[in-house]
TORVORO-874148 format. One record per atom (N, C-alpha, C): x, y, z. Coordinates in pm, whole numbers, padded with zeros to 5 digits, always signed. Each point is the difference from the previous one (the first is absolute). Layout:
! residues N
XYZ ...
This chain:
! residues 332
+00207-00154+03336 -00059-00097-00094 -00064+00070-00119 -00071+00110+00031 -00068+00074-00106 +00100+00057-00101 +00113+00054+00052 +00101+00055-00088 +00060-00107-00091 +00019-00119+00053 +00057-00110-00078 -00094-00041-00112 -00130-00010+00033 -00100-00037-00101 -00006+00105-00110 +00001+00127+00039 -00007+00108-00098 +00123+00002-00090 +00117-00029+00058 +00122-00004-00080 -00007-00109-00105 -00051-00117+00040 -00015-00112-00095 -00097+00037-00111 -00113+00061+00039 -00101+00040-00098 +00056+00103-00098 +00082+00093+00053 +00058+00103-00084 +00088-00060-00109 +00087-00094+00040 +00090-00060-00098 -00075-00087-00101 -00105-00069+00046 -00081-00081-00092 -00067+00089-00103 -00063+00107+00046 -00070+00089-00091 +00097+00075-00092 +00116+00037+00054 +00101+00069-00082 +00051-00091-00111 +00021-00127+00033 +00046-00096-00101 -00105-00020-00107 -00127-00016+00040 -00106-00021-00099 -00021+00123-00084 +00018+00119+00058 -00013+00123-00076 +00110+00012-00105 +00125-00032+00037 +00112+00005-00095 -00021-00100-00113 -00052-00119+00036 -00026-00102-00102 -00102+00050-00101 -00102+00074+00050 -00103+00054-00089 +00060+00105-00093 +00089+00088+00055 +00060+00104-00081 +00088-00060-00109 +00065-00114+00024 +00103-00053-00088 -00046-00120-00081 -00128-00028+00000 -00048-00121-00065 +00019+00007-00151 +00049-00108-00057 +00025-00010-00144 -00106-00088-00064 -00038+00034-00122 -00090-00087-00076 +00051-00010-00142 -00004-00121-00056 +00044-00027-00136 -00122-00028-00087 -00009+00072-00110 -00119-00003-00086 +00041-00039-00142 -00074-00092-00059 +00011-00025-00144 -00124+00056-00066 +00021+00083-00102 -00111+00065-00071 -00004-00046-00145 -00112-00065-00035 -00030-00037-00138 -00107+00092-00056 +00004+00023-00130 -00110+00071-00065 -00010-00045-00144 -00122+00000-00051 -00025-00022-00144 +00063-00130-00049 -00037-00109+00065 +00046-00132-00041 -00064-00040-00133 -00125+00040-00020 -00073-00024-00126 +00007-00146-00043 -00028-00089+00091 +00003-00142-00034 -00100-00028-00112 +00047-00068-00103 -00083-00025-00118 +00045-00130-00064 -00085-00100+00004 +00035-00130-00058 -00060-00019-00140 -00069+00100-00052 -00072-00016-00126 +00060+00080-00115 +00079+00103+00031 +00055+00085-00105 +00147-00030-00027 +00043+00012-00125 +00144-00010-00030 +00069+00131+00038 +00132+00000-00009 +00074+00124+00025 -00043+00105-00103 -00025+00122+00047 -00038+00108-00091 +00092+00119+00024 +00070+00039-00105 +00095+00112+00007 +00089-00016+00124 -00003+00100+00091 +00090-00004+00116 -00059-00080+00116 -00124-00039-00009 -00065-00070+00111 +00007-00151-00023 +00067-00069+00092 +00026-00142-00016 -00106-00083+00074 -00122+00004-00053 -00111-00069+00067 +00025-00150+00012 +00052-00060-00106 +00021-00145+00001 +00100-00042+00108 +00082+00092+00045 +00099-00031+00103 -00044+00046+00140 -00124+00048+00011 -00043+00060+00127 +00002-00099+00116 -00042-00124-00024 -00002-00098+00109 +00141-00042+00040 +00086-00041-00094 +00136-00037+00041 +00078+00115+00062 -00022+00122-00047 +00069+00114+00060 -00049+00022+00144 -00130-00016+00023 -00056+00015+00134 +00058-00107+00093 +00009-00122-00050 +00057-00109+00081 +00146+00029+00036 +00075+00050-00097 +00140+00032+00026 +00012+00113+00102 -00089+00098-00011 +00002+00112+00094 -00035-00047+00141 -00092-00095+00012 -00035-00054+00132 +00119-00072+00061 +00073-00074-00081 +00120-00067+00051 +00101+00101+00053 +00020+00109-00074 +00091+00105+00045 -00051+00066+00128 -00131+00020+00007 -00060+00061+00119 +00024-00085+00123 -00020-00130-00011 +00017-00089+00114 +00143+00004+00054 +00097+00021-00089 +00140+00009+00044 +00026+00129+00077 -00080+00103-00027 +00016+00129+00069 -00060-00003+00140 -00091-00094+00027 -00064-00016+00131 -00064+00131+00049 -00093+00056-00077 -00066+00124+00044 -00098-00026+00114 -00038+00107+00068 -00101-00009+00105 -00141+00006-00058 -00011+00060-00118 -00131+00014-00065 +00022+00015-00151 -00093-00054-00078 -00003+00019-00146 -00127+00076-00034 +00014+00110-00074 -00117+00077-00041 -00004+00003-00153 -00121-00005-00054 -00020-00004-00145 -00099+00111-00036 +00047+00099-00077 -00083+00118-00024 -00074-00007-00133 -00074-00108-00020 -00097-00004-00107 +00047-00052-00134 -00099-00021-00088 +00019-00063-00131 +00071-00134+00016 -00058-00082+00085 +00051-00135+00021 -00019-00084-00126 -00110+00025-00071 -00028-00070-00125 -00014+00103-00111 +00014-00045-00125 -00010+00091-00113 -00144+00021-00043 -00082-00105+00015 -00142+00010-00034 -00082-00047+00120 -00114+00064+00025 -00080-00032+00119 -00078-00131-00014 +00074-00110-00005 -00061-00132-00012 +00025-00079+00127 -00104-00068+00048 +00015-00079+00123 +00105-00108-00015 +00006-00063-00117 +00096-00108-00021 +00144+00052+00011 +00025+00121-00050 +00134+00058+00008 +00034+00039+00145 -00098+00053+00071 +00025+00039+00139 +00025-00125+00086 -00066-00109-00032 +00023-00126+00072 +00145-00047-00021 +00051+00016-00122 +00139-00038-00028 +00096+00090+00077 -00034+00129+00005 +00083+00093+00079 +00006-00046+00146 -00116-00029+00059 -00004-00041+00141 +00075-00131+00022 -00017-00093-00092 +00068-00129+00013 +00152+00018-00008 +00045+00088-00088 +00144+00027-00012 +00052+00072+00124 -00078+00094+00052 +00044+00081+00114 +00011-00082+00129 -00057-00119+00002 +00012-00085+00119 +00146-00039+00028 +00087+00019-00098 +00141-00035+00017 +00076+00103+00085 -00062+00116+00026 +00063+00097+00089 +00017-00061+00139 +00117+00017+00059 +00021-00042+00139 -00058+00101+00098 -00024+00121-00048 -00050+00110+00083 -00143+00033-00042 -00082+00039+00096 -00136+00041-00032 +00003+00119-00097 -00085-00006-00103 -00007+00109-00097 -00135+00072+00012 +00004+00129-00027 -00118+00085+00014 -00020+00078-00129 -00106-00031-00076 -00022+00067-00129 -00107+00108+00007 +00007+00092-00096 -00108+00096-00024 -00030-00004-00150 -00122+00035-00036 -00044-00014-00138 +00053+00111-00090 +00017-00035-00129 +00032+00098-00103 -00107+00001-00107 +00011+00091-00094 -00106+00013-00101 -00012-00122-00089 +00107-00078-00020 -00009-00121-00082 -00066-00116+00075 -00007+00010+00131 -00056-00111+00080 -00152+00000+00003 -00059+00117-00019 -00144+00016+00020 -00069+00019-00134 -00102-00083-00027 -00073+00008-00126 -00120+00091+00011 -00045+00048-00116 -00120+00084-00006 -00119-00080-00051 +00022-00079-00102 -00109-00079-00060 +00019-00148+00034 -00001-00033+00127 +00016-00140+00042 +00143-00030+00037 +00025-00127+00030 +00133-00040+00042 +00025+00033+00146 +00123+00031+00032 +00036+00032+00138 -00064+00131+00045 -00052-00002+00121 -00050+00121+00064 +00072+00017+00133 -00016+00115+00063 +00059+00022+00131 -00049-00106+00099 -00129-00031-00006 -00059-00098+00091 +00061-00139-00019 +00015-00042-00126 +00056-00132-00028 +00146-00007+00044 +00075+00107-00025 +00141+00003+00041 +00010-00013+00151 -00082+00073+00073 +00001-00007+00147 -00031-00142+00046 -00100-00062-00061 -00038-00137+00038 +00114-00097-00026 +00065+00012-00113 +00110-00091-00034 +00121+00023+00091 +00028+00125+00032 +00111+00028+00090 -00026-00057+00139 -00121+00018+00051 -00034-00054+00132 +00007-00152+00004 -00038-00063-00110 +00002-00146-00007 +00141-00056-00008 +00087+00068-00076 +00134-00053-00026 +00107+00054+00093 -00028+00109+00069 +00099+00064+00088 -00061+00011+00140 +00023-00100+00085 -00065-00002+00132 +00035+00117+00089 +00110+00071-00028 +00036+00117+00080 -00081+00123-00040 -00072-00008-00112 -00085+00110-00045 -00145-00030+00035 -00064+00092+00067 -00143-00012+00031 -00065+00131-00044 -00007+00016-00131 -00042+00128-00057 -00151+00012-00007 -00049+00116+00038 -00141+00034-00021 -00013+00115-00100 +00114+00056-00038 +00004+00112-00095 +00127-00011-00081 +00001+00068-00114 +00123+00002-00081 +00103+00097+00056 -00041+00084+00096 +00093+00085+00075 +00022-00065+00136 +00125-00021+00036 +00026-00068+00127 +00137+00039+00054 +00033-00050+00117 +00130+00033+00061 +00051-00118+00079 +00129+00004+00028 +00064-00099+00086 +00109+00070+00079 +00013-00036+00126 +00103+00057+00087 +00112-00102+00016 +00121+00042-00028 +00120-00082+00017 +00094+00073+00096 -00007-00034+00127 +00083+00068+00099 -00032+00147+00007 +00098+00084-00026 -00017+00145+00005 -00043+00059-00133 -00039-00086-00096 -00035+00047-00133 -00144-00034-00034 -00068+00098-00058 -00138-00016-00046 +00001-00002-00152 -00043-00112-00059 -00013-00011-00145 -00147+00020-00037 -00026+00097-00087 -00136+00030-00044 -00010-00028-00150 -00098-00079-00039 -00018-00040-00140 -00124+00070-00054 +00022+00087-00099 -00106+00087-00050 -00037-00037-00144 -00130-00018-00022 -00052-00043-00130 -00055+00120-00077 +00058+00027-00116 -00048+00109-00085 -00060-00047-00130 -00038-00130-00007 -00054-00055-00125 -00145+00042-00020 -00046-00015-00124 -00133+00044-00040 -00070-00114-00072 -00112-00046+00053 -00076-00108-00062 -00108+00051-00095 -00015+00131-00009 -00110+00056-00079 +00041+00035-00143 +00130+00022-00023 +00043+00037-00134 +00143-00050-00025 +00032-00023-00126 +00134-00042-00036 +00089+00124-00001 +00097+00003+00090 +00087+00116+00012 +00132-00040+00065 +00105+00073-00036 +00129-00019+00064 +00023+00102+00112 -00098+00087+00019 +00010+00099+00106 -00041-00061+00134 +00057+00052+00106 -00036-00044+00134 -00088+00103+00068 -00100-00049+00073 -00087+00088+00079 -00025-00066+00134 +00024+00075+00106 -00019-00053+00135 -00128+00059+00058 -00093-00088+00036 -00132+00043+00046 +00012+00081+00129 -00107+00075+00030 -00004+00074+00125 +00012-00093+00120 -00065-00117-00012 +00007-00098+00109 +00143-00049+00022 +00072-00022-00110 +00139-00046+00010 +00088+00107+00066 -00017+00125-00041 +00081+00106+00057 -00034+00025+00148 -00127-00013+00035 -00039+00012+00141 +00059-00114+00082 +00001-00119-00058 +00061-00117+00065 +00148+00028+00029 +00071+00053-00099 +00141+00031+00017 +00021+00107+00106 -00078+00106-00007 +00013+00112+00093 -00018-00046+00146 -00105-00078+00025 -00027-00048+00135 +00107-00099+00046 +00047-00083-00093 +00100-00100+00035 +00132+00065+00040 +00041+00100-00075 +00125+00069+00031 -00009+00073+00134 -00117+00051+00033 -00019+00064+00130 +00003-00102+00113 -00066-00113-00020 -00008-00103+00103 +00138-00059+00029 +00079-00019-00104 +00134-00059+00016 +00107+00108-00016 -00017+00110+00068 +00095+00111-00011 +00138-00034+00054 +00010-00107+00080 +00129-00042+00054 +00069-00105-00087 -00059-00030-00116 +00060-00095-00095 +00050+00073-00123 +00109-00047-00055 +00051+00056-00125 -00076-00065-00115 -00069+00082-00078 -00094-00051-00100 +00064-00010-00138 -00025-00114-00065 +00042-00026-00138 -00125-00034-00080 -00030+00081-00100 -00120-00020-00082 +00038-00074-00127 -00079-00102-00032 +00023-00080-00121 -00122+00013-00090 +00021+00041-00124 -00110+00013-00095 +00053-00006-00142 -00088-00031-00092 +00043-00015-00140 +00034+00135-00063 -00083+00099+00023 +00011+00127-00069 +00085+00098+00081 +00113+00046-00053 +00086+00091+00076 -00056+00142+00008 +00026+00065+00112 -00037+00141+00012 +00109+00091-00054 +00122-00051-00003 +00113+00073-00059 +00051-00085-00117 -00059+00015-00117 +00032-00089-00113 +00143+00016-00048 +00058-00106-00054 +00139+00005-00049 +00016+00084-00125 -00106+00016-00076 +00001+00091-00115 -00144+00037-00031 -00016+00102-00082 -00133+00052-00028 -00076-00091-00095 -00121-00039+00039 -00088-00080-00085 -00144+00026+00044 -00068+00095-00064 -00136+00036+00042 -00097-00118+00006 +00023-00102-00082 -00091-00115-00002 +00019-00090+00122 +00107+00021+00077 +00029-00087+00115 -00007+00073+00134 -00043+00123+00001 +00006+00081+00120 -00107-00040+00102 +00017+00048+00123 -00101-00014+00105 -00090+00122-00006 -00129-00022-00018 -00092+00111-00026 -00016+00093+00120 +00008-00055+00121 -00014+00082+00121 +00130+00004+00079 +00109+00019-00072 +00134-00002+00058 +00017+00107+00108 -00044+00123-00026 +00022+00109+00094 -00073-00026+00132 -00120-00051-00009 -00076-00032+00121 +00071-00108+00082 +00054-00097-00070 +00073-00109+00066 +00126+00053+00068 +00077+00083-00072 +00123+00054+00056 -00028+00088+00122 -00113+00069+00001 -00037+00081+00116 -00012-00086+00126 -00053-00121-00016 -00013-00090+00115 +00138-00043+00049 +00087-00038-00092 +00135-00041+00040 +00072+00115+00070 -00017+00121-00051 +00067+00116+00058 -00047+00029+00142 -00119-00046+00036 -00052+00025+00135 +00055-00097+00103 +00067-00105-00046 +00046-00104+00093 +00152-00014-00008 +00064+00016+00115 +00146-00005+00005 +00056-00140-00004 -00085-00102+00014 +00052-00137+00013 +00015-00073-00133 -00041+00060-00112 +00019-00065-00130 +00146+00019-00042 +00068-00111-00028 +00140+00008-00042 +00020-00037-00146 -00089-00082-00057 +00027-00050-00136 -00128-00048-00066 -00003+00015-00133 -00105-00060-00083 +00068-00087-00105 -00050-00122-00017 +00051-00094-00100 -00106-00021-00107 +00037+00025-00126 -00096-00008-00111 +00065-00061-00123 -00079-00011-00106 +00048-00053-00127 -00069+00072-00115 -00073-00075-00084 -00088+00052-00105 +00076+00052-00122 +00106+00077+00020 +00073+00059-00112 +00111-00092-00052 +00023-00112+00065 +00104-00096-00039 +00137+00067+00001 +00021+00093+00091 +00125+00076+00004 +00051+00012+00143 +00131+00017+00013 +00064+00014+00130 +00026+00147+00030 -00055+00047+00113 +00025+00137+00045 -00005+00004+00153 +00070+00099+00055 -00007+00029+00143 -00005+00151+00015 -00111+00051+00049 -00023+00144+00010 -00034+00035+00145 +00073+00094+00054 -00024+00044+00137 -00083+00127-00001 -00111-00002+00075 -00087+00117+00010 -00046+00016+00144 +00025+00115+00058 -00043+00029+00138 +00037-00111+00098 +00122-00048-00013 +00054-00102+00090 -00074-00134-00010 -00060-00025-00115 -00059-00130-00033 +00067-00048-00129 +00040-00127-00003 +00066-00056-00118 -00103-00074-00085 -00014+00041-00126 -00093-00062-00094 +00080-00086-00097 -00019-00131+00008 +00081-00095-00074 -00086-00072-00104 +00043+00005-00125 -00062-00077-00107 +00093-00115-00037 -00058-00118-00014 +00078-00119-00034 -00042-00048-00139 +00095-00041-00084 -00032-00038-00138 -00075-00133-00009 -00034-00034-00122 -00078-00121-00027 +00089-00123-00013 -00064-00115+00018 +00069-00128-00019 +00008-00038-00147 -00099+00042-00081 -00009-00055-00136 +00063+00087-00107 +00059+00112+00038 +00079+00076-00096 +00121+00060+00071 +00099+00036-00080 +00125+00049+00056 -00026+00115+00098 +00064-00005+00119 +00115-00084+00038 -00034-00133+00068 -00125-00046-00011 -00037-00131+00056 +00052-00013+00143 -00054+00080+00089 +00061+00011+00132 -00104+00012+00110 +00046-00022+00123 -00077+00033+00119 +00095+00070+00095 -00053+00050+00112 +00080+00085+00088 +00011-00060+00140 +00120+00011+00055 +00028-00044+00138 +00034+00124+00082 -00081+00025+00103 +00018+00118+00084 +00023-00040+00145 +00081+00078+00067 +00019-00015+00144 -00028+00134+00065 -00081-00003+00105 -00032+00122+00074 +00053-00014+00142 +00083+00094+00040 +00051+00008+00137 -00039+00135+00059 -00013+00006+00129 -00030+00127+00065 +00084+00016+00126 +00030+00125+00030 +00055+00034+00130 -00083+00116+00053 +00048+00067+00103 -00081+00105+00062 -00016+00123-00089 +00089+00016-00098 -00005+00120-00084 -00039-00028-00145 +00035-00118-00051 -00014-00025-00143 -00070-00131-00031 -00063-00001-00116 -00043-00124-00065 +00095-00019-00118 +00067-00114-00004 +00098-00027-00106 -00053-00110-00091 -00022+00034-00127 -00054-00095-00097 +00107-00031-00104 +00030-00127-00018 +00094-00041-00104 -00074-00085-00103 +00046+00007-00123 -00067-00071-00110 +00102-00067-00090 -00039-00114-00051 +00076-00068-00103 -00098-00057-00101 +00023+00027-00128 -00084-00056-00105 +00055-00138-00038 -00082-00103+00015 +00042-00137-00028 -00038-00033-00144 +00101-00018-00084 -00023-00024-00142 +00037-00144-00035 +00045-00023-00121 +00038-00134-00046 -00117-00099+00011 -00120+00048-00034 -00119-00085+00003 -00038-00044-00140 +00034+00082-00100 -00040-00027-00137 +00061-00130-00052 -00077-00073-00077 +00045-00127-00057 +00063+00017-00139 +00002+00124-00050 +00048+00025-00136 +00113+00103+00004 +00122-00044-00023 +00114+00090+00010 +00025+00079-00129 -00089-00011-00099 +00017+00071-00127 -00079+00130-00005 -00062+00035+00110 -00086+00118+00002 +00082+00129-00008 -00054+00099-00072 +00067+00130-00012 -00021+00079+00129 +00108+00030+00068 -00008+00074+00126 +00053+00142-00014 +00028+00042-00124 +00060+00131-00022 -00097+00100-00062 -00121-00042-00030 -00096+00090-00062 -00042+00110+00097 -00059+00106-00055 -00047+00110+00084 -00107-00048+00099 -00087-00090-00048 -00104-00053+00087 +00060-00081+00115 +00098-00084-00032 +00064-00082+00104 +00068+00089+00104 +00066+00105-00045 +00068+00091+00093 -00101+00074+00087 -00115+00037-00060 -00105+00067+00076 -00054-00090+00110 -00021-00128-00032 -00056-00093+00098 +00100-00033+00110 +00128-00008-00034 +00101-00032+00100 +00025+00117+00094 -00010+00121-00051 +00026+00116+00084 +00148+00023+00022 +00031+00088+00093 +00138+00031+00034 +00053-00099+00104 +00130-00014+00012 +00054-00087+00105 -00053+00035+00139 -00024+00128+00024 -00050+00045+00131 -00146-00037+00024 -00070-00043-00106 -00137-00049+00016 -00002-00147+00043 +00110-00067-00017 +00003-00145+00018 +00076-00043+00125 +00118+00054+00017 +00080-00031+00119 +00021+00131+00075 -00055+00008+00120 +00010+00126+00074 -00013-00023+00150 +00046+00101+00073 -00027+00011+00143 -00056+00139+00024 -00120+00007+00055 -00068+00128+00022 -00029+00014+00149 +00028+00119+00052 -00032+00029+00139 -00120+00094+00007 -00095-00035+00086 -00117+00082+00026 -00005+00034+00149 -00068+00105+00034 -00016+00034+00141 -00093-00100+00067 +00040-00050+00117 -00082-00095+00074 -00104+00076+00082 -00111+00035-00063 -00105+00076+00067 -00075-00081+00105 +00009-00132-00011 -00072-00087+00093 +00073-00008+00134 +00128+00032+00003 +00079-00014+00122 -00060+00077+00117 -00050+00122-00027 -00058+00081+00107 -00126-00065+00056 -00082-00058-00090 -00121-00069+00045 +00036-00123+00083 +00103-00073-00045 +00044-00118+00074 +00056+00039+00136 +00065+00116+00007 +00057+00045+00127 -00111+00029+00100 -00106+00065-00044 -00116+00026+00088 -00061-00131+00046 -00014-00095-00096 -00055-00132+00034 +00088-00072+00101 +00132+00013-00015 +00095-00063+00092 -00018+00051+00141 -00007+00133+00017 -00013+00056+00135 -00138-00028+00059 -00101-00010-00086 -00133-00038+00049 +00001-00141+00057 +00067-00093-00072 +00012-00137+00049 +00079-00005+00130 +00104+00080+00006 +00085+00002+00119 -00079+00050+00122 -00078+00107-00020 -00080+00054+00110 -00106-00101+00045 -00064-00067-00096 -00102-00099+00034 +00060-00115+00079 +00119-00046-00043 +00069-00108+00072 +00035+00044+00142 +00042+00125+00014 +00033+00054+00133 -00123-00001+00090 -00113+00047-00054 -00123+00005+00079 -00045-00140+00041 +00006-00095-00095 -00045-00137+00031 +00085-00063+00108 +00132+00016-00011 +00087-00060+00099 -00007+00070+00133 -00022+00131+00000 -00017+00073+00125 -00124-00047+00074 -00109-00019-00076 -00124-00049+00061 +00016-00141+00053 +00071-00084-00078 +00019-00139+00039 +00081-00009+00130 +00107+00080+00010 +00084-00003+00120 -00075+00058+00120 -00084+00099-00025 -00078+00060+00108 -00097-00102+00060 -00066-00078-00090 -00096-00099+00048 +00069-00113+00077 +00123-00034-00040 +00070-00108+00068 +00060+00045+00133 
């Protein structure tokens, strides 16, 4: 009888372990929506079209049926409560729960939107969010999504700075969830698509040191530069997604699969959002923002460093189940 029970437990645990290794997740990544109902179109930025373009992008997103939607900041162009309310009202059309992080355009210095007000509005309008801080996380199966806030309420700046508290939060979180594949979402990229000293992360090296200490980080999703790039560093994929309000007027659809050896990330840039087909797409600036074809549509393989941790967890569960059933049969 004991052998039969153990055989059943073995197959159950083996099946659940394989499911964990092979779990797929579909992600839609938005960045730099810059919703603005008060400004006309200016140069390459189509502010007047920001709401209809966002609505069209949501319709396309719903057809993709993602498991999660993440938004890496600059939801609005100006830090006004009325504009953020319109953003939230428009975003209700998503069929999938969306998870945003703040960008430098979202947070005001001299009044308007603050981190506190944004948190309050998100908690009120998004029942799946129960935020007590602008840095937070959510677990989706075998994946840990960490949302990191690098905005500054003390001065007007396009630079990102991550507080000591935020970095300690990330460090402890990655250690606690060492058996989860971690995806970090933030406005300010650590591997920028091009050089721009005014947009850099001031404590980038300190931040990268934390990521380098943890084998479970597989990807970072960012925006800020309004450009498409995919850069691999130390077996972590750093992805920048372009803006909605200027060419290429796009968002990104990613699929992450894992097996015992690899993490496989595929990407497709979803375009055809712009309402104006007369826009110049051949300028040097447009080409810079679009990036190379390999920045937009790609399949990247990374080493599955979490597999070893999951294997230890699997055998620990198996041993515990053996002990429990052995004790149960002994008592009977």
